[in-house]
N, CA, C and O atoms as a CHARMM CRD file, in Angstrom:
* protein
*
  384
    1    1 MET  N    -61.34900  -5.33100  -2.02800 PROA 1      0.00000
    2    1 MET  CA   -61.89800  -5.55900  -1.82600 PROA 1      0.00000
    3    1 MET  C    -62.86900  -4.69600  -0.55000 PROA 1      0.00000
    4    1 MET  O    -62.44100  -4.09000   0.43200 PROA 1      0.00000
    5    2 VAL  N    -63.70400  -4.82100  -0.81000 PROA 2      0.00000
    6    2 VAL  CA   -65.43900  -3.71700  -0.07500 PROA 2      0.00000
    7    2 VAL  C    -66.33800  -4.56700   0.47000 PROA 2      0.00000
    8    2 VAL  O    -67.13000  -5.44300   0.12100 PROA 2      0.00000
    9    3 GLU  N    -65.75000  -3.72900   1.94600 PROA 3      0.00000
   10    3 GLU  CA   -66.20100  -4.51900   2.75600 PROA 3      0.00000
   11    3 GLU  C    -66.97500  -3.37100   3.81400 PROA 3      0.00000
   12    3 GLU  O    -66.49100  -2.27600   4.09900 PROA 3      0.00000
   13    4 ASP  N    -68.37500  -3.93700   4.34700 PROA 4      0.00000
   14    4 ASP  CA   -69.40600  -3.29300   5.01900 PROA 4      0.00000
   15    4 ASP  C    -68.58600  -2.48000   6.03700 PROA 4      0.00000
   16    4 ASP  O    -67.40100  -2.77000   5.86700 PROA 4      0.00000
   17    5 PRO  N    -68.74200  -1.53000   7.07800 PROA 5      0.00000
   18    5 PRO  CA   -68.11500  -1.06700   7.80700 PROA 5      0.00000
   19    5 PRO  C    -68.29600  -1.62000   8.85700 PROA 5      0.00000
   20    5 PRO  O    -67.38000  -2.20300   9.43700 PROA 5      0.00000
   21    6 LEU  N    -69.99300  -1.52600   9.50400 PROA 6      0.00000
   22    6 LEU  CA   -70.35200  -1.45300  10.17900 PROA 6      0.00000
   23    6 LEU  C    -70.33200  -3.22000  11.08000 PROA 6      0.00000
   24    6 LEU  O    -70.28800  -3.72900  12.20000 PROA 6      0.00000
   25    7 HSD  N    -70.42500  -3.66000   9.16200 PROA 7      0.00000
   26    7 HSD  CA   -70.17600  -5.78600   9.38600 PROA 7      0.00000
   27    7 HSD  C    -68.69900  -5.66500  10.08100 PROA 7      0.00000
   28    7 HSD  O    -68.39100  -6.21600  11.13800 PROA 7      0.00000
   29    8 ARG  N    -67.80700  -4.80100   9.25100 PROA 8      0.00000
   30    8 ARG  CA   -65.94100  -5.13300  10.18100 PROA 8      0.00000
   31    8 ARG  C    -65.76300  -4.76400  11.20100 PROA 8      0.00000
   32    8 ARG  O    -65.05800  -5.46400  11.92800 PROA 8      0.00000
   33    9 ALA  N    -66.47600  -3.14000  11.87700 PROA 9      0.00000
   34    9 ALA  CA   -66.40200  -2.54300  13.16700 PROA 9      0.00000
   35    9 ALA  C    -67.04600  -4.11600  14.52000 PROA 9      0.00000
   36    9 ALA  O    -66.37800  -4.41700  15.50900 PROA 9      0.00000
   37   10 ASN  N    -68.14100  -4.68500  14.21500 PROA 10     0.00000
   38   10 ASN  CA   -68.38000  -5.84000  14.11200 PROA 10     0.00000
   39   10 ASN  C    -67.33100  -6.68900  14.83300 PROA 10     0.00000
   40   10 ASN  O    -66.86500  -6.61500  15.97000 PROA 10     0.00000
   41   11 ARG  N    -67.15300  -7.35300  14.01200 PROA 11     0.00000
   42   11 ARG  CA   -66.09900  -8.36300  13.77700 PROA 11     0.00000
   43   11 ARG  C    -64.91700  -7.64200  14.73500 PROA 11     0.00000
   44   11 ARG  O    -64.73700  -8.48000  15.61900 PROA 11     0.00000
   45   12 TRP  N    -64.25600  -6.80000  14.93100 PROA 12     0.00000
   46   12 TRP  CA   -63.06700  -6.16900  15.45300 PROA 12     0.00000
   47   12 TRP  C    -63.60100  -5.89800  17.17500 PROA 12     0.00000
   48   12 TRP  O    -63.03000  -6.44000  18.12200 PROA 12     0.00000
   49   13 LYS  N    -64.54700  -5.15400  17.29500 PROA 13     0.00000
   50   13 LYS  CA   -65.12700  -4.56100  18.66800 PROA 13     0.00000
   51   13 LYS  C    -64.85900  -5.35800  19.78700 PROA 13     0.00000
   52   13 LYS  O    -64.74200  -4.84000  20.89800 PROA 13     0.00000
   53   14 PRO  N    -64.69900  -7.09800  19.53400 PROA 14     0.00000
   54   14 PRO  CA   -64.98100  -7.49700  20.34600 PROA 14     0.00000
   55   14 PRO  C    -63.24000  -7.77000  20.63900 PROA 14     0.00000
   56   14 PRO  O    -62.51500  -7.32700  21.52900 PROA 14     0.00000
   57   15 PHE  N    -62.98500  -8.57100  19.63400 PROA 15     0.00000
   58   15 PHE  CA   -61.55700  -8.97800  19.73600 PROA 15     0.00000
   59   15 PHE  C    -60.81400  -7.24000  20.30600 PROA 15     0.00000
   60   15 PHE  O    -59.76100  -7.24200  20.94300 PROA 15     0.00000
   61   16 TYR  N    -61.52000  -5.92300  19.97000 PROA 16     0.00000
   62   16 TYR  CA   -60.39900  -5.49200  20.39900 PROA 16     0.00000
   63   16 TYR  C    -60.08200  -4.68200  22.05900 PROA 16     0.00000
   64   16 TYR  O    -59.13700  -4.19000  22.67700 PROA 16     0.00000
   65   17 ALA  N    -62.44100  -5.10200  22.33900 PROA 17     0.00000
   66   17 ALA  CA   -62.43400  -4.56100  23.61900 PROA 17     0.00000
   67   17 ALA  C    -62.84400  -5.90400  24.63500 PROA 17     0.00000
   68   17 ALA  O    -63.63500  -5.69500  25.55500 PROA 17     0.00000
   69   18 GLU  N    -62.48100  -6.78400  24.50400 PROA 18     0.00000
   70   18 GLU  CA   -63.03100  -8.06900  25.93600 PROA 18     0.00000
   71   18 GLU  C    -60.70600  -7.82400  26.35100 PROA 18     0.00000
   72   18 GLU  O    -59.61400  -7.49000  25.89200 PROA 18     0.00000
   73   19 GLU  N    -61.62800  -8.45100  27.77200 PROA 19     0.00000
   74   19 GLU  CA   -60.02800  -8.07200  28.50400 PROA 19     0.00000
   75   19 GLU  C    -59.08200  -9.28400  28.35900 PROA 19     0.00000
   76   19 GLU  O    -59.53000 -10.40900  28.58100 PROA 19     0.00000
   77   20 GLY  N    -58.02300  -9.13800  28.06000 PROA 20     0.00000
   78   20 GLY  CA   -56.72000  -9.25900  27.83500 PROA 20     0.00000
   79   20 GLY  C    -56.16200  -9.76900  26.18100 PROA 20     0.00000
   80   20 GLY  O    -55.17100 -10.33500  25.71900 PROA 20     0.00000
   81   21 GLY  N    -57.97600  -8.95200  25.44000 PROA 21     0.00000
   82   21 GLY  CA   -58.19600  -8.47900  24.58400 PROA 21     0.00000
   83   21 GLY  C    -57.01500  -7.63500  23.10600 PROA 21     0.00000
   84   21 GLY  O    -56.01100  -8.31200  23.32900 PROA 21     0.00000
   85   22 LEU  N    -56.68700  -6.90200  22.16600 PROA 22     0.00000
   86   22 LEU  CA   -55.66600  -6.33200  21.60900 PROA 22     0.00000
   87   22 LEU  C    -56.04700  -4.89100  22.33800 PROA 22     0.00000
   88   22 LEU  O    -55.90500  -5.35900  23.46800 PROA 22     0.00000
   89   23 LYS  N    -56.26300  -4.08500  22.49000 PROA 23     0.00000
   90   23 LYS  CA   -56.02600  -3.03000  23.05600 PROA 23     0.00000
   91   23 LYS  C    -55.43400  -3.31600  24.15700 PROA 23     0.00000
   92   23 LYS  O    -54.36100  -2.71600  24.10800 PROA 23     0.00000
   93   24 ASP  N    -55.55300  -4.25600  25.75900 PROA 24     0.00000
   94   24 ASP  CA   -55.24800  -5.07200  26.49700 PROA 24     0.00000
   95   24 ASP  C    -53.56500  -5.11500  26.15200 PROA 24     0.00000
   96   24 ASP  O    -52.67200  -4.52400  26.75800 PROA 24     0.00000
   97   25 ILE  N    -53.41000  -6.33700  24.55400 PROA 25     0.00000
   98   25 ILE  CA   -51.66500  -6.34800  24.47700 PROA 25     0.00000
   99   25 ILE  C    -51.08700  -4.87300  23.69700 PROA 25     0.00000
  100   25 ILE  O    -49.86200  -4.99200  23.71300 PROA 25     0.00000
  101   26 LEU  N    -51.38500  -3.77000  23.14100 PROA 26     0.00000
  102   26 LEU  CA   -51.12000  -2.87900  22.73100 PROA 26     0.00000
  103   26 LEU  C    -50.75400  -1.78900  23.65600 PROA 26     0.00000
  104   26 LEU  O    -49.83600  -1.04900  23.30200 PROA 26     0.00000
  105   27 ALA  N    -51.31300  -1.58800  24.74400 PROA 27     0.00000
  106   27 ALA  CA   -50.99800  -1.72300  26.10100 PROA 27     0.00000
  107   27 ALA  C    -49.58700  -1.95400  26.17300 PROA 27     0.00000
  108   27 ALA  O    -48.59200  -1.35300  25.76900 PROA 27     0.00000
  109   28 TYR  N    -49.90000  -3.46300  27.08500 PROA 28     0.00000
  110   28 TYR  CA   -49.06200  -3.59400  27.04500 PROA 28     0.00000
  111   28 TYR  C    -47.99500  -3.69800  26.16100 PROA 28     0.00000
  112   28 TYR  O    -47.93300  -2.57400  26.66000 PROA 28     0.00000
  113   29 ILE  N    -47.19200  -3.85200  25.45900 PROA 29     0.00000
  114   29 ILE  CA   -46.73000  -3.68200  24.13600 PROA 29     0.00000
  115   29 ILE  C    -46.21200  -3.07300  24.49100 PROA 29     0.00000
  116   29 ILE  O    -45.15800  -3.29500  25.08800 PROA 29     0.00000
  117   30 GLY  N    -46.83300  -1.76600  24.24100 PROA 30     0.00000
  118   30 GLY  CA   -46.25100  -0.17200  24.07600 PROA 30     0.00000
  119   30 GLY  C    -45.62200   0.30700  26.04500 PROA 30     0.00000
  120   30 GLY  O    -44.49000   0.75400  26.23200 PROA 30     0.00000
  121   31 GLU  N    -46.14500   0.18700  26.65600 PROA 31     0.00000
  122   31 GLU  CA   -45.43000  -0.27400  28.00700 PROA 31     0.00000
  123   31 GLU  C    -43.75600  -0.42600  28.39200 PROA 31     0.00000
  124   31 GLU  O    -42.85200   0.12900  29.01600 PROA 31     0.00000
  125   32 THR  N    -44.12000  -1.84600  27.36100 PROA 32     0.00000
  126   32 THR  CA   -43.03500  -2.31100  27.60700 PROA 32     0.00000
  127   32 THR  C    -41.56700  -2.06700  26.48300 PROA 32     0.00000
  128   32 THR  O    -40.60600  -2.80700  26.27300 PROA 32     0.00000
  129   33 TYR  N    -41.77500  -1.26600  26.15400 PROA 33     0.00000
  130   33 TYR  CA   -41.02200  -0.13600  25.97600 PROA 33     0.00000
  131   33 TYR  C    -40.44400   0.61900  25.96000 PROA 33     0.00000
  132   33 TYR  O    -39.41500   0.99800  25.40100 PROA 33     0.00000
  133   34 LEU  N    -41.34700   1.03300  26.85900 PROA 34     0.00000
  134   34 LEU  CA   -41.68500   2.15600  27.10700 PROA 34     0.00000
  135   34 LEU  C    -40.49600   2.34100  28.24000 PROA 34     0.00000
  136   34 LEU  O    -39.77400   3.33000  28.36600 PROA 34     0.00000
  137   35 LYS  N    -40.47600   0.82100  29.23400 PROA 35     0.00000
  138   35 LYS  CA   -39.45400   0.40200  29.82100 PROA 35     0.00000
  139   35 LYS  C    -38.31100   0.03100  29.71700 PROA 35     0.00000
  140   35 LYS  O    -37.34800   0.12700  30.47800 PROA 35     0.00000
  141   36 ARG  N    -38.49100  -0.58800  28.33000 PROA 36     0.00000
  142   36 ARG  CA   -37.25700  -0.66700  27.98400 PROA 36     0.00000
  143   36 ARG  C    -36.13000   0.63600  27.87300 PROA 36     0.00000
  144   36 ARG  O    -34.92200   0.70500  28.10200 PROA 36     0.00000
  145   37 MET  N    -37.55800   2.01900  27.21800 PROA 37     0.00000
  146   37 MET  CA   -36.18900   2.84300  26.67000 PROA 37     0.00000
  147   37 MET  C    -35.20100   3.60700  27.81500 PROA 37     0.00000
  148   37 MET  O    -34.06300   4.07300  27.76500 PROA 37     0.00000
  149   38 SER  N    -36.35000   3.47600  28.99400 PROA 38     0.00000
  150   38 SER  CA   -35.57800   4.24300  30.36000 PROA 38     0.00000
  151   38 SER  C    -34.07100   3.51100  30.81400 PROA 38     0.00000
  152   38 SER  O    -32.97100   3.82100  31.27200 PROA 38     0.00000
  153   39 GLN  N    -34.91300   2.21900  30.30700 PROA 39     0.00000
  154   39 GLN  CA   -32.99000   1.41400  30.38700 PROA 39     0.00000
  155   39 GLN  C    -32.01300   1.23300  30.17400 PROA 39     0.00000
  156   39 GLN  O    -30.97500   0.71800  30.59100 PROA 39     0.00000
  157   40 VAL  N    -32.64400   1.97700  29.06300 PROA 40     0.00000
  158   40 VAL  CA   -31.11300   3.19700  27.15200 PROA 40     0.00000
  159   40 VAL  C    -29.99500   3.45500  28.04500 PROA 40     0.00000
  160   40 VAL  O    -30.34100   3.77500  29.18200 PROA 40     0.00000
  161   41 GLU  N    -29.05800   3.41300  27.88100 PROA 41     0.00000
  162   41 GLU  CA   -27.92700   4.41200  28.41300 PROA 41     0.00000
  163   41 GLU  C    -28.24400   5.67900  28.02600 PROA 41     0.00000
  164   41 GLU  O    -29.40500   5.29900  27.87500 PROA 41     0.00000
  165   42 PRO  N    -28.31000   7.10600  27.65200 PROA 42     0.00000
  166   42 PRO  CA   -28.71100   8.21500  26.83200 PROA 42     0.00000
  167   42 PRO  C    -28.12100   8.37000  25.37800 PROA 42     0.00000
  168   42 PRO  O    -28.65000   8.79000  24.34900 PROA 42     0.00000
  169   43 TRP  N    -26.75700   7.86000  25.64700 PROA 43     0.00000
  170   43 TRP  CA   -25.99700   7.99100  24.32400 PROA 43     0.00000
  171   43 TRP  C    -26.46800   7.08100  23.69200 PROA 43     0.00000
  172   43 TRP  O    -26.10100   7.08500  22.51800 PROA 43     0.00000
  173   44 GLU  N    -27.63700   5.69100  24.17500 PROA 44     0.00000
  174   44 GLU  CA   -27.35400   4.95300  22.91400 PROA 44     0.00000
  175   44 GLU  C    -28.82700   5.23300  21.68900 PROA 44     0.00000
  176   44 GLU  O    -29.79300   4.58700  21.28500 PROA 44     0.00000
  177   45 THR  N    -28.25000   6.53800  21.49000 PROA 45     0.00000
  178   45 THR  CA   -29.29400   7.16400  20.71900 PROA 45     0.00000
  179   45 THR  C    -30.45500   6.03800  19.07100 PROA 45     0.00000
  180   45 THR  O    -31.56500   6.50500  18.81800 PROA 45     0.00000
  181   46 GLU  N    -29.99500   4.77100  18.25400 PROA 46     0.00000
  182   46 GLU  CA   -29.63100   4.05400  18.16600 PROA 46     0.00000
  183   46 GLU  C    -31.07600   3.54300  18.71600 PROA 46     0.00000
  184   46 GLU  O    -32.21100   3.70700  18.26900 PROA 46     0.00000
  185   47 LYS  N    -30.62500   2.91500  19.76800 PROA 47     0.00000
  186   47 LYS  CA   -31.52700   1.87600  20.75500 PROA 47     0.00000
  187   47 LYS  C    -32.71800   2.69100  20.82400 PROA 47     0.00000
  188   47 LYS  O    -33.85500   2.41300  20.44300 PROA 47     0.00000
  189   48 LEU  N    -32.27300   3.75300  21.37600 PROA 48     0.00000
  190   48 LEU  CA   -33.63300   4.88000  21.55500 PROA 48     0.00000
  191   48 LEU  C    -34.83700   5.48800  20.81200 PROA 48     0.00000
  192   48 LEU  O    -35.98400   5.85500  21.06900 PROA 48     0.00000
  193   49 ALA  N    -33.77600   5.38800  19.48000 PROA 49     0.00000
  194   49 ALA  CA   -35.21900   5.90700  18.14600 PROA 49     0.00000
  195   49 ALA  C    -35.65000   4.45700  17.43900 PROA 49     0.00000
  196   49 ALA  O    -36.34900   4.59100  16.43500 PROA 49     0.00000
  197   50 LYS  N    -35.27500   2.88300  17.89000 PROA 50     0.00000
  198   50 LYS  CA   -35.97200   1.88400  17.80900 PROA 50     0.00000
  199   50 LYS  C    -36.87100   1.99400  17.79400 PROA 50     0.00000
  200   50 LYS  O    -37.69300   1.99400  16.87700 PROA 50     0.00000
  201   51 LEU  N    -36.99600   2.22100  19.70900 PROA 51     0.00000
  202   51 LEU  CA   -37.62100   1.68800  20.53500 PROA 51     0.00000
  203   51 LEU  C    -38.91500   2.52100  20.16800 PROA 51     0.00000
  204   51 LEU  O    -39.94100   1.99400  19.73700 PROA 51     0.00000
  205   52 ALA  N    -38.72100   4.18600  20.43300 PROA 52     0.00000
  206   52 ALA  CA   -39.83400   4.91900  20.25800 PROA 52     0.00000
  207   52 ALA  C    -40.00300   4.49600  19.68900 PROA 52     0.00000
  208   52 ALA  O    -40.86100   3.87000  20.31200 PROA 52     0.00000
  209   53 MET  N    -40.04800   3.71100  17.98200 PROA 53     0.00000
  210   53 MET  CA   -40.87500   3.98000  16.17800 PROA 53     0.00000
  211   53 MET  C    -41.21700   2.55100  16.55700 PROA 53     0.00000
  212   53 MET  O    -41.73400   1.91700  15.63800 PROA 53     0.00000
  213   54 ALA  N    -41.02300   1.80200  17.87000 PROA 54     0.00000
  214   54 ALA  CA   -41.16500   0.07700  18.15700 PROA 54     0.00000
  215   54 ALA  C    -42.72900   0.73200  18.81000 PROA 54     0.00000
  216   54 ALA  O    -43.79700   0.24700  18.43800 PROA 54     0.00000
  217   55 ASN  N    -42.65700   2.01400  19.93100 PROA 55     0.00000
  218   55 ASN  CA   -43.76000   2.23500  20.16400 PROA 55     0.00000
  219   55 ASN  C    -44.95100   2.87300  19.51800 PROA 55     0.00000
  220   55 ASN  O    -46.08500   2.42900  19.70200 PROA 55     0.00000
  221   56 LYS  N    -44.64600   4.14500  18.59300 PROA 56     0.00000
  222   56 LYS  CA   -45.22800   4.22300  17.77900 PROA 56     0.00000
  223   56 LYS  C    -45.57200   3.44900  16.78700 PROA 56     0.00000
  224   56 LYS  O    -46.38100   3.93200  15.99500 PROA 56     0.00000
  225   57 ILE  N    -45.08600   2.07500  16.54100 PROA 57     0.00000
  226   57 ILE  CA   -46.36900   1.75500  15.15600 PROA 57     0.00000
  227   57 ILE  C    -47.73100   0.88200  16.55600 PROA 57     0.00000
  228   57 ILE  O    -48.92700   0.85200  16.27000 PROA 57     0.00000
  229   58 THR  N    -47.34200   0.44400  17.57100 PROA 58     0.00000
  230   58 THR  CA   -48.13400   0.30900  18.46500 PROA 58     0.00000
  231   58 THR  C    -49.29300   1.09200  18.39900 PROA 58     0.00000
  232   58 THR  O    -50.39500   0.65300  18.06800 PROA 58     0.00000
  233   59 GLN  N    -49.15200   1.76500  18.58100 PROA 59     0.00000
  234   59 GLN  CA   -50.01200   3.18000  19.14200 PROA 59     0.00000
  235   59 GLN  C    -50.87300   3.48600  17.70500 PROA 59     0.00000
  236   59 GLN  O    -51.97300   4.03700  17.71700 PROA 59     0.00000
  237   60 GLN  N    -50.16900   3.02300  16.43700 PROA 60     0.00000
  238   60 GLN  CA   -50.47400   3.55000  15.19900 PROA 60     0.00000
  239   60 GLN  C    -51.20300   2.49300  15.06200 PROA 60     0.00000
  240   60 GLN  O    -52.37200   2.85700  14.92800 PROA 60     0.00000
  241   61 ILE  N    -51.09900   1.26300  15.02400 PROA 61     0.00000
  242   61 ILE  CA   -52.16400  -0.16200  14.86700 PROA 61     0.00000
  243   61 ILE  C    -52.97400   0.43100  16.05800 PROA 61     0.00000
  244   61 ILE  O    -53.09500   1.58200  15.64000 PROA 61     0.00000
  245   62 ASP  N    -53.65800   0.41400  17.35500 PROA 62     0.00000
  246   62 ASP  CA   -54.37900   0.93000  18.00400 PROA 62     0.00000
  247   62 ASP  C    -55.00800   1.44000  17.61800 PROA 62     0.00000
  248   62 ASP  O    -56.16800   1.06900  17.80300 PROA 62     0.00000
  249   63 ALA  N    -54.68400   3.22800  16.41100 PROA 63     0.00000
  250   63 ALA  CA   -55.21300   4.61000  16.59400 PROA 63     0.00000
  251   63 ALA  C    -56.18600   3.52400  14.99000 PROA 63     0.00000
  252   63 ALA  O    -57.30500   3.97600  14.75000 PROA 63     0.00000
  253   64 MET  N    -55.88400   2.66900  14.36100 PROA 64     0.00000
  254   64 MET  CA   -56.03000   2.23600  12.82400 PROA 64     0.00000
  255   64 MET  C    -57.47900   1.02100  13.76800 PROA 64     0.00000
  256   64 MET  O    -58.38500   0.76300  12.97500 PROA 64     0.00000
  257   65 VAL  N    -57.58900   0.68800  14.50400 PROA 65     0.00000
  258   65 VAL  CA   -58.45500  -0.49300  15.33400 PROA 65     0.00000
  259   65 VAL  C    -59.96800   0.50600  15.29800 PROA 65     0.00000
  260   65 VAL  O    -61.02400   0.49200  14.66500 PROA 65     0.00000
  261   66 GLN  N    -59.30900   1.37800  16.43200 PROA 66     0.00000
  262   66 GLN  CA   -60.16400   2.64400  17.07000 PROA 66     0.00000
  263   66 GLN  C    -60.50100   2.84600  15.77100 PROA 66     0.00000
  264   66 GLN  O    -61.49300   2.13400  15.61500 PROA 66     0.00000
  265   67 ALA  N    -60.17300   3.60900  14.34500 PROA 67     0.00000
  266   67 ALA  CA   -60.56000   4.65300  13.10100 PROA 67     0.00000
  267   67 ALA  C    -61.34400   3.26600  12.65500 PROA 67     0.00000
  268   67 ALA  O    -62.56600   3.37600  12.55000 PROA 67     0.00000
  269   68 ILE  N    -60.75900   1.96700  12.38300 PROA 68     0.00000
  270   68 ILE  CA   -62.50500   0.64400  11.70500 PROA 68     0.00000
  271   68 ILE  C    -63.90200   0.95300  13.12500 PROA 68     0.00000
  272   68 ILE  O    -64.83300   1.74500  12.98400 PROA 68     0.00000
  273   69 ILE  N    -63.67400   0.14800  14.29100 PROA 69     0.00000
  274   69 ILE  CA   -64.27200   0.02400  14.87200 PROA 69     0.00000
  275   69 ILE  C    -65.35700   1.69900  15.25600 PROA 69     0.00000
  276   69 ILE  O    -66.48500   1.35300  15.60700 PROA 69     0.00000
  277   70 ASN  N    -65.19100   3.31000  15.23900 PROA 70     0.00000
  278   70 ASN  CA   -65.75700   3.95600  15.21500 PROA 70     0.00000
  279   70 ASN  C    -67.16500   4.05900  13.39200 PROA 70     0.00000
  280   70 ASN  O    -68.38900   4.05000  13.26900 PROA 70     0.00000
  281   71 ASP  N    -66.05200   4.13700  12.47900 PROA 71     0.00000
  282   71 ASP  CA   -65.78900   3.81000  10.75000 PROA 71     0.00000
  283   71 ASP  C    -67.87100   2.84800  10.76900 PROA 71     0.00000
  284   71 ASP  O    -68.89200   3.23200  10.20000 PROA 71     0.00000
  285   72 GLY  N    -67.69900   1.92600  11.44300 PROA 72     0.00000
  286   72 GLY  CA   -68.96000   1.31300  11.88100 PROA 72     0.00000
  287   72 GLY  C    -69.42900   2.37900  12.47400 PROA 72     0.00000
  288   72 GLY  O    -69.63100   3.52500  12.07200 PROA 72     0.00000
  289   73 LYS  N    -69.53600   2.00300  13.20200 PROA 73     0.00000
  290   73 LYS  CA   -70.58000   3.53600  14.69700 PROA 73     0.00000
  291   73 LYS  C    -71.65800   4.13400  13.66100 PROA 73     0.00000
  292   73 LYS  O    -72.84100   3.84700  13.48100 PROA 73     0.00000
  293   74 VAL  N    -70.40400   5.51700  12.75800 PROA 74     0.00000
  294   74 VAL  CA   -70.97200   6.09200  11.93700 PROA 74     0.00000
  295   74 VAL  C    -71.45700   5.55700  11.76600 PROA 74     0.00000
  296   74 VAL  O    -72.48500   5.65500  12.43500 PROA 74     0.00000
  297   75 GLN  N    -71.44300   4.01100  10.46300 PROA 75     0.00000
  298   75 GLN  CA   -72.63500   4.32500   9.31600 PROA 75     0.00000
  299   75 GLN  C    -73.73400   3.19900  10.17200 PROA 75     0.00000
  300   75 GLN  O    -74.68500   2.75300   9.53100 PROA 75     0.00000
  301   76 GLU  N    -73.54200   2.78500  11.62100 PROA 76     0.00000
  302   76 GLU  CA   -74.92000   2.32400  12.03500 PROA 76     0.00000
  303   76 GLU  C    -75.30500   3.56700  12.04600 PROA 76     0.00000
  304   76 GLU  O    -76.14500   3.71700  11.15900 PROA 76     0.00000
  305   77 HSD  N    -75.04200   4.82200  12.78400 PROA 77     0.00000
  306   77 HSD  CA   -75.88200   5.64500  12.73300 PROA 77     0.00000
  307   77 HSD  C    -77.15100   6.39500  11.34000 PROA 77     0.00000
  308   77 HSD  O    -78.26300   6.90100  11.18500 PROA 77     0.00000
  309   78 VAL  N    -75.67800   5.87100  10.51000 PROA 78     0.00000
  310   78 VAL  CA   -75.90700   6.56700   8.93800 PROA 78     0.00000
  311   78 VAL  C    -78.10300   5.71700   8.58000 PROA 78     0.00000
  312   78 VAL  O    -79.28800   6.00400   8.41100 PROA 78     0.00000
  313   79 GLN  N    -76.96700   4.49400   8.70900 PROA 79     0.00000
  314   79 GLN  CA   -78.96400   3.80000   8.42400 PROA 79     0.00000
  315   79 GLN  C    -79.22900   3.65000   9.15600 PROA 79     0.00000
  316   79 GLN  O    -79.21500   2.42100   9.07900 PROA 79     0.00000
  317   80 LYS  N    -79.79400   3.98000  10.74100 PROA 80     0.00000
  318   80 LYS  CA   -80.27300   4.83300  11.19700 PROA 80     0.00000
  319   80 LYS  C    -81.24300   5.71900  11.13100 PROA 80     0.00000
  320   80 LYS  O    -82.44600   5.47300  11.21200 PROA 80     0.00000
  321   81 ARG  N    -80.58500   7.07400  10.93900 PROA 81     0.00000
  322   81 ARG  CA   -80.69000   8.14500  10.09800 PROA 81     0.00000
  323   81 ARG  C    -81.73300   8.14600   8.72100 PROA 81     0.00000
  324   81 ARG  O    -82.83600   8.69000   8.75900 PROA 81     0.00000
  325   82 ALA  N    -81.20200   7.45200   7.51600 PROA 82     0.00000
  326   82 ALA  CA   -81.71700   6.57900   6.79000 PROA 82     0.00000
  327   82 ALA  C    -83.54000   6.27900   6.37900 PROA 82     0.00000
  328   82 ALA  O    -84.31900   6.55000   5.46600 PROA 82     0.00000
  329   83 LYS  N    -83.55500   5.37300   8.04800 PROA 83     0.00000
  330   83 LYS  CA   -84.21200   4.52800   8.12400 PROA 83     0.00000
  331   83 LYS  C    -85.73900   5.52800   8.69200 PROA 83     0.00000
  332   83 LYS  O    -86.90900   5.18500   8.51900 PROA 83     0.00000
  333   84 MET  N    -85.25300   6.79100   9.37800 PROA 84     0.00000
  334   84 MET  CA   -85.97700   7.54100  10.55500 PROA 84     0.00000
  335   84 MET  C    -86.18600   8.35000   8.82000 PROA 84     0.00000
  336   84 MET  O    -87.36400   8.16200   8.51700 PROA 84     0.00000
  337   85 ILE  N    -85.75200   8.82000   8.13100 PROA 85     0.00000
  338   85 ILE  CA   -85.79300   9.61400   7.39700 PROA 85     0.00000
  339   85 ILE  C    -87.43200   8.95200   6.18800 PROA 85     0.00000
  340   85 ILE  O    -88.47900   9.53900   5.91400 PROA 85     0.00000
  341   86 GLU  N    -86.80900   7.25000   5.68000 PROA 86     0.00000
  342   86 GLU  CA   -88.22400   6.79200   5.03700 PROA 86     0.00000
  343   86 GLU  C    -89.71100   6.19400   5.64800 PROA 86     0.00000
  344   86 GLU  O    -90.62600   5.56000   5.12200 PROA 86     0.00000
  345   87 ALA  N    -89.37600   6.95900   7.64100 PROA 87     0.00000
  346   87 ALA  CA   -90.63800   7.23000   8.39700 PROA 87     0.00000
  347   87 ALA  C    -91.16800   8.23600   7.94700 PROA 87     0.00000
  348   87 ALA  O    -92.39700   8.19200   7.98400 PROA 87     0.00000
  349   88 ILE  N    -90.65900   9.29300   7.46100 PROA 88     0.00000
  350   88 ILE  CA   -91.52000  10.26000   7.16500 PROA 88     0.00000
  351   88 ILE  C    -92.44200  10.31600   5.60100 PROA 88     0.00000
  352   88 ILE  O    -92.01700   9.77500   4.58000 PROA 88     0.00000
  353   89 PRO  N    -93.33300  10.83200   5.65200 PROA 89     0.00000
  354   89 PRO  CA   -94.57700  10.83100   4.77300 PROA 89     0.00000
  355   89 PRO  C    -93.01600  11.84400   3.24600 PROA 89     0.00000
  356   89 PRO  O    -92.23400  12.79400   3.29400 PROA 89     0.00000
  357   90 HSD  N    -93.46500  10.70600   2.13300 PROA 90     0.00000
  358   90 HSD  CA   -92.71800  11.68300   1.31400 PROA 90     0.00000
  359   90 HSD  C    -92.91700  13.27100   0.80000 PROA 90     0.00000
  360   90 HSD  O    -92.00800  13.84700   0.20200 PROA 90     0.00000
  361   91 LYS  N    -94.34500  13.98900   1.13000 PROA 91     0.00000
  362   91 LYS  CA   -94.68900  15.57400   1.19700 PROA 91     0.00000
  363   91 LYS  C    -93.38700  16.28700   2.05600 PROA 91     0.00000
  364   91 LYS  O    -92.71100  17.13000   1.46800 PROA 91     0.00000
  365   92 ALA  N    -93.10200  15.95800   3.30600 PROA 92     0.00000
  366   92 ALA  CA   -92.66900  16.16600   4.56400 PROA 92     0.00000
  367   92 ALA  C    -91.43800  16.28100   4.60400 PROA 92     0.00000
  368   92 ALA  O    -90.94400  16.96100   5.50300 PROA 92     0.00000
  369   93 ARG  N    -90.25100  15.35800   3.20200 PROA 93     0.00000
  370   93 ARG  CA   -89.15200  14.95300   3.46300 PROA 93     0.00000
  371   93 ARG  C    -88.15900  16.36100   2.56500 PROA 93     0.00000
  372   93 ARG  O    -87.00300  16.47300   2.97100 PROA 93     0.00000
  373   94 ARG  N    -88.53800  17.21900   1.58100 PROA 94     0.00000
  374   94 ARG  CA   -88.88200  17.98900   1.16500 PROA 94     0.00000
  375   94 ARG  C    -87.78900  19.49900   1.62000 PROA 94     0.00000
  376   94 ARG  O    -87.23200  20.34500   0.92000 PROA 94     0.00000
  377   95 PHE  N    -87.86100  19.27600   3.12000 PROA 95     0.00000
  378   95 PHE  CA   -87.48300  19.95900   4.40600 PROA 95     0.00000
  379   95 PHE  C    -86.08700  19.50500   5.19000 PROA 95     0.00000
  380   95 PHE  O    -85.22000  20.19000   5.73300 PROA 95     0.00000
  381   96 ILE  N    -86.22700  18.06200   5.02500 PROA 96     0.00000
  382   96 ILE  CA   -85.45600  17.51400   4.92200 PROA 96     0.00000
  383   96 ILE  C    -83.77800  17.54700   4.09800 PROA 96     0.00000
  384   96 ILE  O    -83.02000  16.58300   4.20400 PROA 96     0.00000
């Protein structure tokens, strides 16, 4: 299913940015993993590795959502630029 990036970003943006939204939830989960890592003994490498991986996954999810939102911003800019070019007379477009 291919979806318009602008429409997709507009759906994700409010859910991500609202107070107590996805951004805050992912930050809280990542912070919790880091706190747990500080409580684990240094010789418990398996636990440390699992907590580090879980923290990395929360960061990757956050990065994916930000990429969706940024794709929408790019698409919005492209559409504005296309409208601006359409407003230019055809003879003047040859230099664009």
